[in-house]
C-alpha positions as CSV (number, residue, x, y, z in Angstrom):
1,M,0.0,0.0,0.0
2,K,1.2,3.5,-0.8
3,T,2.3,5.8,2.0
4,T,0.5,9.1,2.5
5,L,3.4,11.0,1.0
6,E,3.4,8.8,-2.1
7,R,-0.3,9.4,-2.5
8,F,0.0,13.0,-2.1
9,L,2.8,13.2,-4.7
10,D,0.7,11.3,-7.1
11,Y,-2.4,13.4,-6.6
12,V,-0.8,16.8,-7.1
13,C,0.6,15.9,-10.6
14,W,-2.9,15.4,-12.0
15,D,-4.2,18.1,-14.3
16,T,-7.3,19.3,-12.6
17,C,-7.3,23.0,-13.9
18,S,-10.8,24.5,-14.1
19,D,-12.3,25.9,-17.3
20,E,-14.2,29.2,-16.2
21,K,-16.0,29.2,-19.6
22,S,-17.2,25.6,-19.2
23,V,-21.0,25.2,-18.4
24,T,-20.3,21.6,-17.2
25,V,-19.7,20.2,-13.8
26,P,-17.0,19.4,-13.3
27,S,-15.7,22.1,-15.8
28,A,-12.8,20.1,-17.4
29,P,-12.1,16.5,-18.3
30,G,-9.0,16.3,-16.0
31,Q,-11.3,16.7,-13.1
32,I,-13.6,13.8,-13.8
33,D,-10.5,11.7,-14.8
34,F,-9.0,12.3,-11.4
35,A,-12.2,11.6,-9.5
36,K,-12.4,8.1,-11.4
37,Y,-8.8,7.5,-10.2
38,L,-9.7,8.4,-6.6
39,T,-12.7,6.0,-6.7
40,E,-10.3,3.3,-7.6
41,E,-7.9,4.4,-4.8
42,L,-10.8,4.4,-2.3
43,T,-11.9,0.9,-3.4
44,A,-8.5,-0.5,-2.9
45,M,-8.3,1.1,0.5
46,G,-11.3,-0.9,1.5
47,I,-14.0,1.8,1.3
48,E,-17.4,0.3,0.6
49,D,-20.1,1.3,-1.8
50,V,-17.7,3.6,-3.7
51,R,-19.4,5.4,-6.5
52,L,-19.0,8.4,-8.7
53,D,-21.8,10.5,-10.0
54,N,-21.8,12.4,-13.3
55,K,-20.9,15.8,-11.5
56,G,-17.6,14.3,-10.1
57,Y,-18.9,13.7,-6.5
58,I,-17.6,10.5,-4.9
59,Y,-19.5,8.6,-2.3
60,G,-18.4,5.5,-0.2
61,S,-19.0,3.9,3.2
62,L,-16.6,2.8,5.9
63,P,-18.1,0.5,8.5
64,A,-17.5,1.1,12.1
65,N,-14.7,-0.8,13.8
66,V,-16.3,-1.2,17.2
67,N,-19.2,-3.2,18.3
68,G,-22.3,-1.7,19.7
69,D,-24.6,1.1,18.8
70,T,-22.5,4.0,17.4
71,P,-23.3,7.2,15.7
72,T,-22.9,7.5,12.0
73,I,-20.2,10.2,11.1
74,G,-20.2,11.7,7.8
75,F,-17.1,13.2,6.0
76,I,-17.4,15.6,3.0
77,A,-14.6,16.9,1.0
78,H,-14.2,18.5,-2.3
79,M,-11.6,18.6,-5.0
80,D,-10.4,22.3,-5.1
81,T,-9.6,23.4,-8.6
82,S,-8.7,26.7,-10.0
83,S,-8.0,28.4,-13.3
84,A,-5.8,31.0,-11.6
85,H,-2.7,29.1,-12.6
86,P,-2.1,26.6,-15.3
87,S,-2.2,23.0,-13.9
88,V,1.0,22.0,-15.7
89,T,2.3,18.6,-14.4
90,R,5.4,19.6,-12.5
91,P,6.7,17.6,-9.7
92,P,6.8,19.1,-6.3
93,R,10.1,19.6,-4.4
94,I,10.6,17.5,-1.3
95,I,12.8,19.0,1.5
96,D,14.0,16.4,3.8
97,N,14.9,17.5,7.4
98,Y,14.0,21.1,6.8
99,D,16.7,23.4,8.3
100,G,14.4,26.3,9.3
101,D,15.9,28.8,6.8
102,I,14.1,30.6,3.9
103,I,13.1,28.3,1.1
104,T,13.9,29.5,-2.3
105,L,11.7,28.1,-5.0
106,E,12.8,27.3,-8.6
107,S,10.6,30.4,-9.7
108,G,12.7,32.8,-7.5
109,M,9.8,33.1,-5.0
110,T,10.7,32.5,-1.4
111,I,8.9,31.1,1.6
112,D,10.1,33.0,4.7
113,P,9.7,31.4,8.2
114,D,9.6,35.0,9.5
115,I,6.5,35.7,7.4
116,T,5.0,32.3,7.4
117,V,5.3,31.8,11.1
118,K,4.0,28.2,11.2
119,L,7.0,27.2,9.0
120,A,9.3,27.6,11.8
121,D,7.4,24.8,13.5
122,C,8.4,22.4,10.7
123,K,12.2,22.5,11.4
124,G,13.5,19.0,11.1
125,Q,10.5,17.7,9.2
126,T,9.9,16.7,5.6
127,L,8.2,19.4,3.6
128,V,6.6,19.2,0.2
129,V,6.6,22.6,-1.7
130,T,5.8,23.9,-5.1
131,D,8.5,24.9,-7.6
132,G,6.7,28.1,-7.6
133,Y,5.1,27.7,-10.8
134,T,2.0,25.7,-9.6
135,L,-0.7,26.1,-7.0
136,L,0.6,23.4,-4.7
């Protein structure tokens, strides 16, 4: 089974760019292609009743892992997409053992821990960042 990082790195490389001029939902073929892929992933993970509707919504069930009368919990998520930036397939950058310094992206943009204050809390961790040319 894939690790969470492997899944994330796979997911961010899908072309899901929105089409603002589209009258369909989802607005671009890449979005439904990704939704189809996610239904396969969920099924492989053991989610039951996985289904995809024609609007790109994915549904599924996960049975309780305890005995007895337990409340039902619902989780709802959506696939954020944007036409604000091309969805060019570019691999993200992985920073192992982040040193706490300013991160300079391939585009020349920077991520500064003095400005992005939560970044300082990530020292010593593995970070996944954009190259500066994608919305990641």
